C-alpha distance (Angstrom), angle and dihedral (degrees) to the residues before:
residue distance angle dihedral
M1 . . .
T2 3.78 . .
D3 3.77 117.7 .
S4 3.78 94.4 -130.1
T5 3.79 92.5 -167.0
A6 3.83 89.5 64.3
E7 3.82 126.7 72.2
A8 3.85 99.1 -50.5
T9 3.78 119.7 116.4
P10 3.78 112.6 -105.1
S11 3.76 116.4 -113.2
P12 3.79 114.5 -102.4
L13 3.84 85.9 -122.0
A14 3.79 94.3 55.2
P15 3.82 99.1 80.7
T16 3.80 91.2 50.4
L17 3.82 93.2 47.4
A18 3.83 89.2 47.7
E19 3.82 92.2 49.7
V20 3.83 94.2 46.4
T21 3.82 89.2 50.1
A22 3.83 90.6 46.1
N23 3.86 90.1 50.4
L24 3.77 90.5 51.2
I25 3.85 91.8 52.8
R26 3.84 91.8 45.3
D27 3.82 90.3 49.1
L28 3.82 91.3 49.5
N29 3.82 90.3 50.2
T30 3.79 91.9 48.4
S31 3.79 91.9 48.0
I32 3.81 93.4 56.4
E33 3.83 106.2 26.6
E34 3.83 96.9 96.9
L35 3.78 97.9 38.3
T36 3.77 121.3 115.0
S37 3.78 120.8 -126.4
E38 3.81 88.3 -105.2
E39 3.81 91.8 54.4
L40 3.77 92.5 45.0
N41 3.81 90.9 54.5
A42 3.84 99.0 34.7
R43 3.78 118.9 114.3
P44 3.81 105.7 -154.8
I45 3.79 88.6 173.2
E46 3.79 104.0 57.8
S47 3.80 94.3 -148.5
G48 3.82 93.6 44.4
S49 3.76 138.7 79.2
S50 3.82 129.5 -102.8
I51 3.79 126.0 -98.5
G52 3.78 87.6 -112.6
F53 3.78 91.2 56.6
H54 3.80 93.2 49.0
A55 3.86 93.3 49.7
W56 3.81 94.0 43.5
H57 3.84 91.5 47.4
V58 3.83 93.5 52.3
L59 3.82 93.0 46.0
R60 3.78 93.1 47.1
T61 3.82 90.0 47.6
I62 3.83 92.8 52.5
D63 3.82 90.5 45.0
N64 3.81 92.7 49.8
I65 3.78 98.7 41.8
V66 3.82 96.0 48.3
N67 3.77 101.3 34.1
F68 3.79 104.1 32.2
V69 3.82 108.7 20.4
F70 3.84 95.0 40.2
Y71 3.79 102.2 32.5
R72 3.78 105.8 15.5
D73 3.81 88.7 -126.5
R74 3.74 120.0 140.0
P75 3.80 111.4 -95.5
F76 3.79 117.2 -102.9
W77 3.84 85.2 -117.6
V78 3.81 90.7 64.8
T79 3.79 99.9 35.1
E80 3.82 90.0 54.9
G81 3.79 93.0 43.8
L82 3.80 90.4 -126.3
H83 3.79 92.1 148.7
E84 3.84 88.1 63.8
Q85 3.80 95.7 39.4
L86 3.82 93.4 49.8
D87 3.85 97.4 32.8
L88 3.80 92.9 -124.5
P89 3.83 130.9 128.9
R90 3.80 117.5 -64.8
I91 3.81 97.9 -147.8
D92 3.77 107.4 13.2
Q93 3.79 116.8 89.8
G94 3.78 99.6 -177.6
T95 3.80 99.6 -90.9
G96 3.79 108.6 126.9
M97 3.80 94.2 8.1
T98 3.79 115.9 141.6
D99 3.80 116.2 -118.4
E100 3.80 87.3 -108.4
E101 3.85 92.1 54.7
A102 3.81 93.8 44.8
N103 3.78 92.9 47.3
A104 3.81 91.9 48.6
L105 3.81 90.4 64.2
H106 3.79 114.7 101.6
F107 3.78 122.0 -158.3
R108 3.82 111.3 -154.3
S109 3.76 98.9 -158.0
A110 3.73 144.7 -9.3
A111 3.82 88.2 -124.5
D112 3.87 89.4 63.2
L113 3.79 91.6 54.4
V114 3.80 94.2 41.4
S115 3.83 89.5 51.4
Y116 3.79 89.6 50.3
G117 3.80 90.5 49.1
T118 3.76 91.4 50.9
G119 3.80 90.6 50.7
V120 3.81 92.2 49.3
L121 3.75 90.4 49.3
E122 3.83 92.2 52.6
V123 3.80 91.6 50.1
V124 3.79 103.6 40.3
Q125 3.77 103.6 37.3
P126 3.85 95.0 67.6
K127 3.81 90.4 44.0
I128 3.81 91.8 54.9
E129 3.82 92.9 42.1
G130 3.82 89.5 56.1
M131 3.82 97.1 49.5
D132 3.81 111.6 122.5
E133 3.78 124.0 -147.3
E134 3.81 94.6 -99.8
F135 3.79 91.7 51.7
L136 3.81 94.0 47.2
L137 3.78 93.7 47.5
G138 3.78 92.7 42.4
T139 3.77 123.3 95.0
T140 3.74 134.5 -119.5
Q141 3.81 133.2 -175.4
T142 3.78 112.3 -98.8
R143 3.77 125.7 -170.2
I144 3.77 113.0 -155.8
A145 3.78 123.9 170.3
G146 3.76 92.1 -13.9
R147 3.82 95.8 -50.3
T148 3.80 124.7 108.4
A149 3.75 119.4 -146.6
E150 3.79 136.3 167.7
R151 3.80 106.5 -119.6
Q152 3.78 134.7 177.8
R153 3.83 110.3 -112.3
M154 3.81 89.7 -130.2
F155 3.81 88.3 57.9
S156 3.80 92.4 47.3
L157 3.82 91.9 50.2
S158 3.81 96.2 45.3
Q159 3.87 97.6 39.1
V160 3.78 109.9 23.5
V161 3.84 97.8 34.1
I162 3.81 107.3 27.9
A163 3.83 107.5 24.5
H164 3.81 94.1 35.9
G165 3.76 91.3 44.9
R166 3.83 91.8 50.7
E167 3.83 89.9 51.0
H168 3.79 89.5 57.2
Y169 3.83 90.7 43.7
G170 3.83 88.0 56.3
Q171 3.83 89.5 51.0
I172 3.82 89.0 52.4
Q173 3.79 89.4 53.5
V174 3.83 92.4 53.3
L175 3.81 91.2 47.0
R176 3.84 90.8 49.0
Q177 3.82 88.7 56.2
L178 3.77 92.1 48.2
L179 3.77 87.7 53.9
G180 3.80 91.6 51.4
R181 3.80 95.7 -102.6
P182 3.77 121.3 124.9
S183 3.79 121.1 -104.5
L184 3.76 111.2 -111.0
G185 3.78 97.7 -152.6
S186 3.80 120.7 -142.8
């Protein structure tokens, strides 16, 4: 495996992937920054998750995929002790949680999540920007919902980080509208 942060030439795709990921994080932050704690934790669709859960889940996924799965670095979430500060799971990121487990999570404030998002952005954007072609096209073991699979990093970035993140962003927009807030688009 190439250490794409070393002397290798970044892939021509890397800046675009980094910017699309950064835009997702910025959009998530914008979509939650003015919400109250009550709005962040509300479940206007009884069988659904809260806005806070969706935002936290996407940020944790980006943090874990880029930092831990790709580089075997500790996620920003853990290095900063955010699990302790915010009284949220250390390892779990929402994938595979039961509805009961997900709905039991409480998000104190939008500022906490926005701060986490800003930290994730600062850590992962340069890592993605520096990925060379060999690294991006290479594979890594990914464990999702209890199943382990060998996946190409490009696939993980485009599908698990970006497409999956945008799906949750869309859910946040619907929940915002149900709470009487305007949808922010994408």
